[in-house]
Every structure is written in structure tokens, then in C-alpha cells.
C-alpha positions as CSV (number, residue, x, y, z in Angstrom):
1,X,13.1,3.9,11.8
2,X,14.2,3.8,8.1
3,X,11.9,1.6,7.4
4,X,8.8,2.5,7.5
5,X,9.4,5.7,6.1
6,X,10.9,2.8,3.5
7,X,7.2,2.0,3.2
8,X,5.6,5.6,1.8
9,X,6.0,7.1,-1.1
10,X,7.6,11.5,-1.3
11,X,3.7,12.3,-1.6
12,X,2.7,10.5,1.2
13,X,5.1,12.0,3.6
14,X,4.7,15.5,1.6
15,X,1.2,14.6,2.7
16,X,1.2,13.8,6.5
17,X,4.0,16.9,6.9
18,X,1.5,18.9,5.0
19,X,-1.6,17.8,7.6
20,X,0.4,18.8,10.7
21,X,2.7,22.0,9.8
22,X,-0.6,23.1,8.0
23,X,-3.9,22.1,8.4
24,X,-2.6,21.4,12.3
25,X,-4.2,17.4,12.4
26,X,-3.5,15.2,15.3
27,X,-1.2,11.7,14.5
28,X,-4.4,9.6,15.4
29,X,-5.9,11.7,11.9
30,X,-3.6,11.5,9.7
31,X,-2.8,8.1,10.4
32,X,-6.8,7.3,9.0
33,X,-7.0,9.4,6.5
34,X,-4.0,10.1,5.3
35,X,-1.9,6.9,5.7
36,X,-5.3,4.7,5.8
37,X,-4.2,2.8,8.9
38,X,-6.4,2.2,11.9
39,X,-5.5,4.5,15.2
40,X,-7.2,3.4,18.2
41,X,-7.7,5.9,20.6
42,X,-6.1,4.7,22.8
43,X,-2.2,4.9,21.4
44,X,-3.4,5.8,18.0
45,X,-1.1,8.1,15.7
46,X,3.2,6.0,16.7
47,X,3.1,5.6,13.1
48,X,2.3,9.4,12.0
49,X,4.1,10.8,15.0
50,X,7.0,9.1,14.0
51,X,6.9,10.1,10.8
52,X,7.2,13.3,12.1
53,X,10.0,12.7,14.6
54,X,11.8,11.2,11.7
55,X,11.6,15.1,10.2
56,X,12.4,16.7,13.6
57,X,8.6,17.9,13.8
58,X,7.6,17.8,17.3
59,X,4.5,19.7,18.9
60,X,5.6,22.9,19.1
61,X,5.6,22.6,14.8
62,X,1.9,21.7,15.0
63,X,0.2,24.5,12.8
64,X,3.4,26.5,12.5
65,X,2.9,27.5,9.1
66,X,-0.6,29.3,9.6
67,X,1.5,31.4,12.0
68,X,4.9,31.4,9.6
69,X,5.2,31.6,6.4
70,X,7.0,28.6,4.8
71,X,10.5,30.7,3.8
72,X,10.6,32.3,6.9
73,X,10.2,28.5,8.7
74,X,13.5,26.9,5.7
75,X,14.8,30.5,6.3
76,X,15.5,29.6,9.9
77,X,14.7,25.2,9.7
78,X,18.0,22.9,9.9
79,X,18.6,19.4,9.6
80,X,15.8,16.6,9.0
81,X,13.3,20.2,10.1
82,X,14.7,21.4,6.3
83,X,14.8,18.4,4.6
84,X,10.5,18.0,5.8
85,X,10.2,21.7,3.7
86,X,11.6,21.0,1.2
87,X,10.0,17.7,0.5
88,X,6.8,19.4,2.0
89,X,7.6,22.7,-1.4
90,X,8.9,19.9,-3.9
91,X,5.9,17.2,-4.2
92,X,2.8,19.7,-2.6
93,X,3.8,23.0,-5.0
94,X,3.5,24.4,-1.4
95,X,2.1,28.1,-2.4
């Protein structure tokens, strides 16, 4: 998994996180639009899903920053999810 993460800049990783947590985009759309990798209808989005899972982000978090503030999420976050929120805030100047 670390090898996959090494292929992407912090900016790109933050864009993936934002697309899922804020924009509620699917794994397939994130993979196609942000990572610029083909994502077939069947089985597509695997790379995007792996990136999100690396940061402790699963389906329950999809669109969470539309229902909760970044500050509130950060206050309750632990581990790799907390790191994802820090990356989002630092890299994208998330408000």
C-alpha cells in the first residue's frame, strides 16, 4: 500500500480526500477525474478506494464534510483519518 501512496503528491492525495469527503464522488469518478486512471464499470475505482482506506476513510465518511465541519471531524478523528484531515486542511486550504 505504501508503494501506491508514493506515486502521488500530497496535493493529489488531498484532492482525492476532498472529492470523497466533501463532493461525495464515487471511487470510479475520483479515479478517472483526479487520478487520471481508467476505471471500468466493473471493478473500477480500486486505486482510489485503496488511497481512501489507507487514510481510514470508508463508505460511512462519504460526504461527511457536508454534514459536519472539518473542525468537528478533526476533534473526533484518530489515527490515519486525522492525518487525512490535516493533509486536506494544509494542502488545499480547506475552509
